[in-house]
C-alpha positions in Angstrom: 0.9 3.7 -26.3 3.0 1.2 -24.9 6.3 2.5 -25.4 5.3 5.6 -24.3 4.2 4.6 -21.4 7.4 2.1 -20.4 9.2 5.6 -20.6 6.9 7.3 -18.3 7.7 4.5 -16.0 10.8 4.3 -16.2 11.3 8.2 -15.4 9.6 7.7 -12.6 11.0 5.2 -11.3 14.6 7.7 -11.9 12.7 10.0 -9.9 12.6 7.8 -7.0 15.8 7.1 -6.9 17.3 10.7 -7.5 15.4 11.4 -4.6 17.2 9.2 -2.2 14.1 6.9 -1.9 17.0 4.4 -1.4 18.8 6.3 1.9 15.0 6.6 3.2 14.6 2.9 3.0 17.7 1.7 4.6 16.8 4.2 7.8 13.7 2.8 8.1 15.5 -0.4 8.2 18.1 0.7 11.3 15.0 2.3 12.5 13.0 -0.9 12.7 16.0 -3.1 13.6 17.0 -0.8 16.3 13.5 -0.3 17.9 11.9 -4.0 17.4 15.4 -5.6 19.5 14.6 -2.8 22.6 11.5 -3.5 22.9 11.7 -7.4 22.3 14.7 -7.0 25.2 11.4 -5.8 27.4 9.2 -9.3 27.0 9.6 -11.9 29.3 9.0 -14.3 26.9 9.6 -15.2 23.6 11.8 -12.5 22.8 12.7 -13.4 18.6 9.1 -13.8 18.1 7.9 -10.9 19.5 11.2 -8.7 18.0 10.2 -10.5 14.2 6.3 -9.2 15.2 7.4 -6.0 16.3 9.5 -5.8 13.1 7.3 -6.7 10.3 4.7 -4.6 11.5 6.8 -1.5 11.4 7.8 -2.5 8.3 4.5 -3.2 6.9 3.6 0.3 8.1 6.1 2.3 6.8 6.7 0.7 3.2 2.4 1.6 2.6 3.3 5.2 4.1 6.5 5.6 1.9 4.6 5.1 -1.0 1.9 7.0 -0.5 3.7 9.4 0.3 5.9 9.5 -2.7 3.0 9.1 -5.4 0.9 11.9 -3.7 3.8 14.4 -3.9 5.0 13.6 -7.4 1.8 13.8 -8.9 0.9 17.1 -7.2 4.4 18.2 -7.9 4.7 17.5 -11.3 1.2 19.2 -12.1 2.3 22.5 -9.7 5.1 22.3 -12.3 2.6 21.9 -15.5 4.8 18.6 -16.5 1.3 16.8 -17.1 -0.1 19.7 -19.3 3.5 19.8 -21.1 3.3 15.4 -21.1 0.0 15.1 -22.3 0.7 17.9 -25.0 2.6 14.8 -26.8 0.8 12.9 -28.8 0.0 10.3 -25.7 -3.2 9.4 -25.2 -4.1 9.9 -21.4 -4.2 6.2 -20.4 -0.4 5.8 -21.5 -0.1 8.8 -19.2 -2.4 6.7 -16.2 -0.5 3.4 -17.1 3.0 5.0 -17.2 2.4 6.1 -13.3 1.1 2.5 -11.9 4.0 0.8 -13.5 6.4 3.0 -12.7 4.9 2.5 -9.1 5.0 -0.9 -9.5 8.2 -1.2 -10.0 9.0 0.6 -7.0 7.1 -1.1 -4.8 9.0 -4.2 -5.4 12.6 -2.1 -3.7 10.4 -1.8 0.2 8.8 -4.9 0.1 12.7 -7.2 -1.6 14.5 -5.2 1.1 12.0 -5.6 4.3 11.4 -8.7 3.4 15.2 -9.7 2.7 15.7 -8.0 6.4 13.1 -10.9 7.6 14.1 -13.5 5.9 17.7 -13.4 7.8 15.2 -13.8 11.3 12.8 -16.1 9.7 11.9 -18.8 7.2 13.0 -18.3 4.1 9.3 -19.4 2.7 7.7 -17.5 5.2 9.7 -14.2 4.4 9.1 -14.5 0.7 5.2 -15.4 1.3 4.9 -11.8 3.1 7.6 -9.9 1.2 5.2 -11.4 -2.4 1.9 -10.5 0.1 3.4 -7.1 1.3 4.2 -6.4 -2.8 0.7 -6.8 -3.7 -0.8 -4.4 -1.3 1.5 -1.6 -2.1 0.2 -2.1 -5.4 -3.5 -1.9 -4.5 -2.4 1.5 -2.2 -0.3 3.1 -4.9 -3.5 2.8 -6.9 -5.7 4.6 -4.7 -3.4 7.3 -4.1 -2.8 7.9 -7.8 -6.9 8.4 -7.3 -6.8 10.3 -4.9 -4.2 12.7 -6.6 -6.4 12.6 -9.5 -8.8 13.8 -7.6 -8.8 16.3 -4.8 -5.1 17.6 -6.6 -3.6 18.7 -2.9 -1.1 17.5 -1.4 -2.2 16.9 2.8 -6.5 16.0 1.2 -4.9 12.8 -1.0 -2.5 11.9 1.6 -5.3 12.1 4.2 -7.6 9.8 2.2 -4.9 7.9 1.5 -3.9 6.8 4.3 -7.3 6.7 5.6 -8.5 4.2 3.6 -5.5 2.2 4.6 -5.5 2.3 7.8 -10.0 1.7 7.2 -8.7 -1.3 5.0 -6.6 -2.8 7.3 -8.9 -2.4 9.8 -12.8 -3.2 8.4 -13.0 -6.9 9.9 -12.2 -6.0 13.1 -14.4 -2.9 13.2 -17.4 -6.2 12.0 -16.5 -8.5 14.3 -16.8 -5.6 16.8 -20.1 -4.8 15.9 -21.4 -7.8 16.1 -19.8 -8.8 20.0 -22.1 -8.8 22.6 -19.9 -5.7 23.8 -21.3 -3.4 21.5 -24.1 -1.5 22.2 -27.8 -2.7 21.0 -30.5 0.0 19.1 -31.1 1.2 15.6 -28.2 2.8 16.3 -26.2 -0.3 16.0 -27.8 -1.8 13.8 -26.9 1.1 11.2 -23.2 0.9 12.7 -23.2 -2.7 11.8 -25.5 -2.0 7.9 -22.4 0.7 7.7 -19.6 -1.5 8.5 -20.8 -4.2 5.8 -21.4 -2.2 3.4 -17.9 -1.2 3.8 -16.6 -4.3 3.9 -17.4 -5.1 0.7 -16.3 -2.0 -1.2 -12.7 -1.7 0.3 -10.3 -5.0 0.0 -9.5 -7.1 2.7 -6.2 -5.5 3.6 -5.7 -7.0 6.7 -5.6 -11.2 5.0 -2.4 -9.3 2.9 1.0 -9.7 4.7 0.8 -11.2 8.2 2.3 -10.8 10.9 1.4 -14.5 12.7 2.8 -15.9 8.8 5.9 -15.4 10.0 5.8 -16.3 14.1 4.1 -19.4 14.1 4.7 -20.0 10.1 0.4 -20.7 9.2 0.5 -19.0 5.9 0.2 -21.6 2.6 1.4 -20.7 -0.8 -2.5 -21.4 -2.0 -3.7 -17.7 0.2 -1.4 -16.0 -2.7 -4.5 -17.0 -5.1 -6.7 -15.0 -3.6 -4.8 -12.2 -2.5 -3.5 -11.9 -6.3 -7.3 -12.0 -7.1 -8.0 -9.5 -4.9 -5.3 -6.9 -6.4 -6.3 -7.5 -9.7 -9.7 -6.1 -9.0 -8.7 -3.5 -7.2 -5.9 -2.2 -9.4 -8.2 -2.3 -12.8 -11.2 -0.7 -10.6 -8.7 2.0 -9.0 -7.1 2.4 -12.3 -10.8 2.7 -14.8 -11.8 5.4 -11.5 -8.2 6.9 -12.2 -8.7 7.0 -16.1 -12.7 8.3 -15.8 -11.5 11.3 -13.7 -8.0 12.2 -15.5 -10.3 12.2 -19.3 -13.9 15.0 -17.9 -10.6 16.9 -16.6 -9.9 20.0 -18.7 -6.4 21.1 -18.6 
């Protein structure tokens, strides 16, 4: 199964390269540099820090968005072309297909992480950029795994895209929502208690992507390599859970 899964991973990566993904990543780099440079000129002080912060935020969101787009469209197109049925008609377990796809998407995530991290490495300290790049890679792996689960579950482009992006945005903002619910500016009453309980429950389920790929590591040099331990553990846990959910959904389907 390992050899077959590696073959699927290879062709998944090859598909991305043939679809001119590198050109798209290059366009994102150019747009990010131009946009951040223009907006930093509007800042009165700390222009370089402003440029780095804006560029890092733009590249982080663009990397996640492109990963979601590719994973969803690739899997849906393969399903519409009956490629999934053809692959599973071969002596290949369904787990081999899922693991091969995830491995291909994991290899693909290395490209935007290295490209975007390398660009930021020209503007900030190398170690800060390396920490940011490693964290972005883990974030992209989680996003890719959840996108695969969405396709297995919904099997439609728009529904899967909406669910994947909603998951990503909520995972990045759930801590802020929890803090707002507990602040003195939040309205009191039973409804607020329900909202707080819901936000706390969501926080226990979702990954804390707001702890990943933080901009202050680049601007204020506040990051350390000790941070990667909890982030790596969180990445492995959610990869295992999302992979198990995708396998469960695929095995229960009649193809």
